[in-house]
N, C-alpha and C positions, 0 to 999 in steps of 0.2 A: 504493500500500500504506499502511495506517495502522500506528501502534504503539501499544502499551499502555505506561503508565507512563513517559511521556518526561518528563524535567526541563523546569523552565521556561527554563533557559538552557543554553548549550553548556558540558559540563564537560572537554572536551578540553584537555589540557595541566596540569589541576589536579593537585596533589599531595595525597594522602590518607594518613591513618595506618591501618594494619590492626590488628587486635586481637592478633595473636600474631607477624606476620613484618615488622614494620617499615613503612617509607613505601613507597608505590608511586604510580606516575603513570599517569593515564588517557591512553591513546593516541588514542581516538576510538571511534566506533561501528563495530560490525560489520556485515556484510551478511547478513541471514537468508537461508537457501536452502531451498527446498521449501514455501513458503507461497504459497497462491493470492492473487490480487490483492484478493479480497474478504474475506480473513481478516486479523484484527488480529494482526500479528507481535509477539512480546515483544522489547523493545529490549535489546541487550546491548553491553557496552563492552570493547574490548581494553585490558588493563592491564599494566604492567611493574613488577615489584619492583625497587627501587633497590639492595637489597643484593646480589642474585643475578643481576639481569637476566632471570629468567623471566618469560615473556609467558603470559597466559591470558585468557579471556573470561568475564566475570561479568554479573550483573545489577545495574542502578542501585541497587536495594534493597541488594544486598550491599556495593557501595562505600560508601554513606553511613553503613552500619553497622559497616563494618571486617570483615565476615565473608568474608574471601577467603583463599585457600589457596596457599601457595608450596610446589609439591611438590619443589622443589630446595633448600629452606633445610635445614640440618642440625638438625632439631628434636628427633632422637631421639638420646639420649645425647650430644648436642652433635657428633655426627658423621653420623648417618644421616639419610636423607631418603626420601620415598615415590618420587620418580622421575616425570619428566614423562610416561613412556610408559603409565602405569597409570590407568584409568579409575575413576571411583567405582563402587562396587559394594556391594551388601549380601549377596553370596555368603557363606554360612557357611564354605565351604572356603578361600577366599581369607582370611577372618579367622582361621582357625586357623593358615594359614602365616604371617600377619602376626604373630600371638603368638609363634610360635617365633622369627621374625626379631628382633621387638622384644625378647624375652627375651636372645637371644644378643647384641644390640648393648649392652644395659643392663649386663650381667654383664661385659662387656669394656670398657667406656668410662664407665658410670656410677659415680663413686666413692661415691654414697650406696646404690647397689643392694646388698642384703643378700649377694649371692654375688660381688660384685666382689673380695674379698680372694683368693678361690680361682681367679679368671680374670684380669681386667685387672691386678690387683696383682701377679701373677705373670708378666706379660708376654705373656698370650695375646691374640691379635689376630684381627680379621676381615679378610679380603681386601678392598682397596678397591672391588672390583667389586660386593661384597655390601653396601657402605654404601648402596647404592640398593635398596629393596625390590623395584622393578620388575625389577632384574637377579635378585635372589634367587628371585623367583617364577618367573622363566624357567628357572633352572638346576636347582632342586630335583627336578623330575620325572625328571631323568636321574641323580640319585644312586642307588646301590645300594639295594635293597629299598623304592623308593618304592611298588611295587605293594602291599606289606604296610601302609605308612603309609595308603594309600587304603583297604584293607580293614579295618583296625583302627586308626584315627587316634588314639585314646587311648592305645594301647599302644606306639607307636613315636615315638622322640625324634630329633631332629637330634644326631648324635654326630660330634666330631672326633678322638677317641682310638683307635679301633680301627685305622685305616689310619695312624695316627702313634705307635703304641704305644711303638715303639723310638726315638722322637725325644723329647728332654728336655721335659718339661711347659711350661716357660717358653718354648719355641720353637715350640709347636704353634699352628696357625692354622685358622680357619673359612674354607673355600673349596669350590669345586665339585670341586677335585681331591683334597681331603683329608677329606671329610665322607661319612657313610653314614646311613641311617635304621635306627636300632638299637632293638630292643626294651627295655622298661623292665627286665627281669629281666637281659638282658645288660649293660645299661648299669649297673646296680647292681653286677655283679661288676668291671667294669673300674674303677669309681670306688672300690669297695672295695680294690682293689689298689694304686691310688695313695695312698689314705689309710693303709692298713696298712704300706706301705713306709716312709711317714715315721714310722710309730710302731714300726720295728724288726721288722716281720713281713715276710717275703719271699715267702711262697706265697699263691696266691690260693685262697679257699675254706677256708683254715686260720686258725683262731683259737686263742689261748691263754687258756683259761678253766678256773678250778678245778683249777689245777696239772697240766693235760694239754692235748694239742694236739687240736682237735676239728675235723671237716670239716662245714662248713655250705654248704647249697646251697638257694638259694630260700628262706631262713628255717628250713630242717630241717636237724637233725643227724644225720649218717650214721656217725659213728664217733668214737672218742677213742683217742689214742695217746700214749704217752711220748716219742716222738721226732718231730720236726717233719718230717723227711725221710720218714719212713714215712707220716705224714699227707699230706703232699704227693703222694706216690705213690698212695695210697688215693684222693684227689681225682681224679688222672688216670684212675684205674680206674673209678671209679663215676660221674663226671659225665656221660659219653656215655650212660649206662643210665638215669639219673633225671631229666636235665634236661627242663623242661616244654615245652609246645607253643610258646612264644614264645622259648625259647633257641635261637636260629638258628645261633650260632658255637660251634664246640668250642674251649674254652680249656684249655691244659694247662700246668702247671707245669714250669719248666725245672730239674729236679731229677735227680740221680743216681738212675739206675734200680735199684729193688729187686724182686726176684721176690716173688711172693704169698706164699710160705711165710716170707720174710723180713720182710714187712710185718705179718704176723699175729703174730709175735714181740712187736711193740711194741703190740698192741691192748690197751686198758684198758677193763673193763666188758664191755658186751653188744654189741660191734661185731659185725655180721654181714657175712660176706666170701662173695660167690658165687665159688667157685673154677672155675667153668666158663669163664671169661674171665679171661685175663691183662691186667694193665696195658699200654699200648702202650709198646713198647721204643724207638720213635722216631716223632717228630711233626714236622710241617711248620710253618714259620714264615715271616713276611715275604710272605704271599700276598694277592693282591687278593681282594675278597669276590666278585667275578664267577667265580673259578675254584673257590675253596674257602673255607670259613670256620674253618680251623684257626689257631690263635694260641698260640705258646708263649712264655711270660712268666716 
């Protein structure tokens, strides 16, 4: 068998410098499999990175130009790596999952990332298993609502808050047991709740503007009230009726119940209330998404 691109001298044992992953040592030639004796086989070499011990095979051209990849080197935000179990691919779906993983790693560990102050600086972490993209890509198809992520990839995001909403934010973690694929509208509601609490507003979907409490859902205003609890009750009443096609979860305010006629007394302006349906008197909480999607906060 003949070989293409064989160097003029043996390079086994020589240490080279890579472009991005430090020094590596050439261990020797690899044995090509599947080539006929009359076919010129491309010559490849086994190399080992000195920093991590990772072994792979590359071409001679890649060696002399330093274009070699250490899949176990923590090159993403200083802690994340691709993982040796993942083969190179141009699949757009893999790239989309990689973007979700890369964004997650950077906002938790990269101090220069614009979202770091709201994640890593607060103490939010990523489970060590997910520091490898190859593990992440194995786990995410088993997260709740993955089938919707596949159907509407641009509408669903990796979320760690829904299943950990009653956990202090600084103690939350990204992992296969704490994450879900959540729609953008639902994610906006949960993120708004975290933001509003820090600003002294304690009810989801309720904002204080123009000296009145307004109920807002998916960017639309559904009523204004002179009392915050009345507005929170009205949100509980109206949300299941007006939520959009991508609002998968039922989110309710944990507020003392008011009957509809009591809520109406605090209405300001042209609030329209459908009296055919009463606000829920009891709601469920702490439920797993596979069973139901009710959340009381």
